[in-house]
N, C-alpha and C positions, 0 to 999 in steps of 0.2 A: 490037463486034459482039456481043450481048445470048446469053450462054446460058442456057436458063432451068434445065437439069437442076441449075444449081450454084446457084439461088434458096434450096432449103433451107440451105444453107451457109452463105449470106451474113452470117447473125447471128452464128454460131457462130465464123466467120474473124475477124470484127471486136471479139470480147471476150476477153478474155484468160482469165477462168473458165469459158467455154463452150466455149474451146479446151482448156483444161486438161481437162476433164470427157471430151471427145470421144475425146483421146489415152487417157486412163486407162480408157474404156470398148474402145478397140481393144486395149489390152495384155488389160484385164481377160478379152474376149471369147476373145482368142488363147490366154489359160491357163485358163479355163474349156473350150475346144475342144481343147486338147489334154489336160489331164485326165479329163473328165467323161466320155467316151465309153468308159475302159479301166479304171477303177475297179473294176467287176466283176471283170474279167479280171485284174485286178493283184489282187484279195483273194484267188481262187480257186486261177488255175493259177499265181503266182507265189510269194504268202506263204503258199498253202494253209490258208486260212481255209476253214469247216466252211459250208455254206449256213446251218446257222441262226446260227452267230459272225457271219457278214458280215448276215445279218437285222437281228440284234440293233444291230450297227454304224450300219447306216442309221438305225436306230427313234431311235439316241441322237443319231445327226449332224444328223437332220429334226430331234427337237425341241432340240437346242441352237441350232441355227442359226435358228429361229424365235423361241426364248426371246431370244438375243442380239439380232438384229434390233430385236425392240422395246425392251428393255432401252436398248440404244445410243442408239435414236430417240427415246426420251422423255429420256435426258441429255441427247442436242445439243441438243433443246427447250429443256430446263429450265435450262442454262447457257450456250445461244448458243458452245457450244465444238467447231464440226462439224469444225475443223481437228486438234483433239484425237483426236477419234473416229476419224476417216479414217486417222490415223497409227497406233492401237492396232490400227484393222481390219489396215493393211497390215502392221503387224508381224506378227500372227498368219498373215496369208497367207505370209510368208515364212520363218516358223520352221515351218509345217506343211508347205510344200514341201523346206525344207533338212532336216529332221528323217530323211527317208527317205532320202535321199544318205547322213547323216551314220549312220543305223542301220537298212539294208535288212532288216528282219526283221520278222517278225510282230506283236510288242509295237510296233516302232517305226509300221509301217504304220497300225496300230488307234490310237496314240495320235496322229498326224496327222490321220486323216482322220474319227475320232469327237470330237475336241475343238479342236485345234487351228485347222483348217479352217473346221469350222461357225463356230467365233467369229470369220473373217474375214467371215464372210456379210453382214456388213452393210455391208461397203465398197459394194455396188451401190446399195442404197439412198440412201447417203450422196452418190453422186455425182448421183442423181437429185435430192437433195433441194440441193445446190449449184447445179445448173440450175434448178430451179425459182426458187431466190433470185435469183439474177444473170440469169434473164431476164425477172424482176419492172422490170429497167431498159429493156426492150425495149417496143416498142408491142403493145398488147395479141394484135393479129392475128400477132404473129410468137411467143409464147407456146407455142402447143399445139404449134406445128411444129417447134419446138427439141425439145421432148421426144419425138417420131416420128423428128426425122432423130439424134439420137440414140442411141435404140434402133434405128435400122437400121444405128449405125456397129457396135453392138455384135455383131449379128448376121453382118457381113462376115466377120470373121476366121474364121467357121465354115464358109464356102465356103472360104476361100482351105486353110487348116489342116489338113481332116479329109484333102483328095486327098493334101496331103505326106504326112503320117503314111501313109494308106493305102500310098505308092509305099515308103517308108524301111521300114515292116513287111515288105512282101512283098520288100525286098531283105536283110531279114536281122534288120535293129535290132531289140534286146530290147526288151518293152513298157517297163522299169523308164527308159529313155531320156527317157520323157517328162519325170521329175522333173529333172534339171539343167537341163532347158530351160523349165519353169515356175518353176524356182529364178530363173533369169534373168531370166525375163518379171516377176516378184513383186521382184526388186530394182529393177528401171525404175520399178515402180509406187510402192513405197515412196520412190525418189529426187524421182521427178517431184513428190509428196504432199509431201515435207518441202522440195523448193528453191521450189514454185509454187502452193501451197496456198494460197488469202488467207487471212491475219492474222485471227483472230477480232477481233471489235469495230473492225476497219479496213477494213471491207468497203466498195462502193459504195451496198451496197443495208442497209435495214433489217433486222437480226436482233437483237431481244431477247430475252431468256428468257420464258419462257412464265408464269412466276409459277404454276405449278400443281404441288401435290404429285406426289407417281411416283404415290400412289395414286389421285387426280386424273386424272392422265392417262391409268392405266390404265382406270381405270372408263370416262372419254372413249371406246377404242377397244373397247373392250367393252360399250358400249351397243347399244342394239336398234338405233336407225339405220345406225349404221356395220356392225355386224356382221350385218345382214341383206343390205347390198349386198356384204360380201367373201363372205359364203357363196352368193351369187347368182352373182357373177365366179369363185367356185370352181370352180362346175360350167362354165367357159370354161376354165379352167386343167384341168380334168379332162381334156375334151375333146382338149385338143391333147397331152397327156399320154398318153392313148388310142392316138393317132394313132401315136406314136412306140414304142409297145408292139404295137399290132395288124400295124403294115404289114409289120415281118419276118417275123412268126410266118405270118401270111396267104400271103407269098410262098413262105416256105419250103414250103408245102403244095403249090404249084402248078407242075407241072412246067415247068422251063426259065426258072425264076425264080431264087430263091436269095437267096444274100448281095450278089451282085453287082447285081441287081437292085434291091434293097431299098437299098444306097449310090445307086446312082444317082439313084432317086426323091428321095432325102432329099435329095440332093446339089442335084440341079435345083430342088427343091423351095425349100430354104432362099436358093437364088441367085436366083429369080424372087420371094421375098419384098422384097429388098433393093430393088427398083426399084419396089415397089407403095408400102412405106413412104415412099420418098423424094417419090412422087407424091401421099401424105395431104396435104399442108400446103394443095394447090389446091383441096381442097373442106372442110376443116377450116374450122371459123365459118359454113360454111352450112349444114351438118347438124349436128342436134344431136347429144350425145353418145351419148346412151340408143339412139337410132335406128343410128347408125351402128355402135354394139356389136352391136345385133340383125341388122343386116344382114351385119357380116361373120361374126358366128358362125351365120347362117342358108346362107352359101356355105361355111364351112368344113365344116357338119356335111353339105352335097351331099358332100361329098370324103369325110368320114371314113367316112359311111355307104355310101359307093360302092364303098372298096377292095376290101371281099370281096364285091361281087355281079360286080365287072368286073374282078377280078386276074387272070383266065386271058383275058383277052381285050386287043387293043391299044387298046382305049378308054381302059385305067386310064388312062393315060398323060396323056390329058386332064383329068382329073381335078386334076391339078396346077395350072391354071388358077384357077378357083375356091379351091380350097386355099390358094395363094397370097393370092391377092386378098383373102381372108376371114383368112386367117392374119397380112396384114401391120397389119389392123384389131385383131384381137384378141391381138394380141403387144405392142401400142401402146398403145391408146386405153385400156384397164383401168388401167394403169400412170396415165397423168394423172388418171382418173377418181377412183382412189383417193387422189392427194394432192387434189384438190379437194374430198375428204371432211373433211379436217382442214386448210384453207388455212392457217391461222395457224399451222400446226406441221408444218414441212416434217419434220423427223425421223422423228415419229410417222407423218406420211402417208405418208412411203416404207416403212416398217416394214410397212405394211398388204397391200405385196408380199409379204411372207415369209409373212402370213396368208392371204394366198390359197392362196398355193404350198401350204401345209400343207392346205386345205381340200381343193383340187384333188387333191392326191395321194390323198387319202381318199376322195374320191368315185370317183377313177381305181382305188383299189384293190377296192373294194365293188364297182363296176359291171363289173370283170374277173371277181371270183370269181363273181358272179350271173348274169353272162352265160354263162361257160364252163361252169356248174353245170346252168343251164336251155339253152344252144342251144349254144354254139359262138361262135367268133370274130365271126361275121358279128353274132349277136345283141349282141356284146360293143360292136362298132361300132356299130350302130343307135341301143344303150340311152346310149351317151357323146353320140353328136351329139344326139338329143334331149331330154336332159338339159341339155346347151349352150344346145340354143334355149328349152329353158323358163328356164333361168336368164336368159337375156338379156332373154326375155320379163317375167319376174318385174323386172328393174330397169328395165323401160321402165316396168311398170305403178307402182311403188314411186315412180318420179319424177314421174309424172303428178300427184301428189296434192301439194301444199303440205305443206313439209318443218315 
């Protein structure tokens, strides 16, 4: 008996490299879901960093994460040494989580989160570069489906891990318990990378050095054709980030909502996104990427803009449907799109995801500042939704012209 819901997984289960990428994304997602939501609380309440010191840490970490992702991506393409880059990233991930266990102090926390962990950020992009190269050995119709399915696997731990930590913290577990767990996950990630990452030069697919100098590669990334599209996609990432900012603030202002409703909404949203992501391969190939991204952003905009308007009513929970459907698209398809921009250089193509995040974070911060100054959280959500739709429209317009 055939099981349609298993169809997106079949190419992955039959390919050792894709299976490795899937396992590593599950572990990396569990690491991120365990660490990321609690970094600010750890910084301020446990290690007693001031707001200004933590803000500086975030700026340094963001800049280093983006620059290291770009540099490591270019080096991986120049030398075709993706295994080496992945191992270095895995080592930084392990050192970063282990350092806070060995030195549970403000300097240890700052060094780990401002330097070591940001330097490991390229690992995520290298996983998708590996998946992209491995997928070239599969039929064309399976390749985009592989990327969507792998991104869904990264989301799965967020659905599972966050409720477990919520129960653990309510039972009195200290926040610092996240570090031993993350250390175990990072050791597992590093071990799998050492044991199973394909040896450079001995892969089933062709992966030759790019032949470009570092300056030429950097110029290719910074070129107008690529950069304009990264900025357009940055508005979409900014909208997703604004959702995470706005949802908690809006629900705190509504009687009867608060943190519990925020956690419930975010958890259900994340859970709904996964089946939508797994269903995407059914339409990939039938709808061109630019149109699919625009439709996804339009759905997500309805969700984002609707939260402040409906937060005090039962209808706010219905917004999760367009939000999850749109989120499944805008969290997966821009990644595949960015890699296609530099299709001959998977490492540099993967590093564009870090640039998109940087652009999105900047757009999110500016939108929040302008919106709260002029009108409040409702205006913030409306501006973010509008900018996302505008960015997706600009992407559609740029791609309708001959390149």
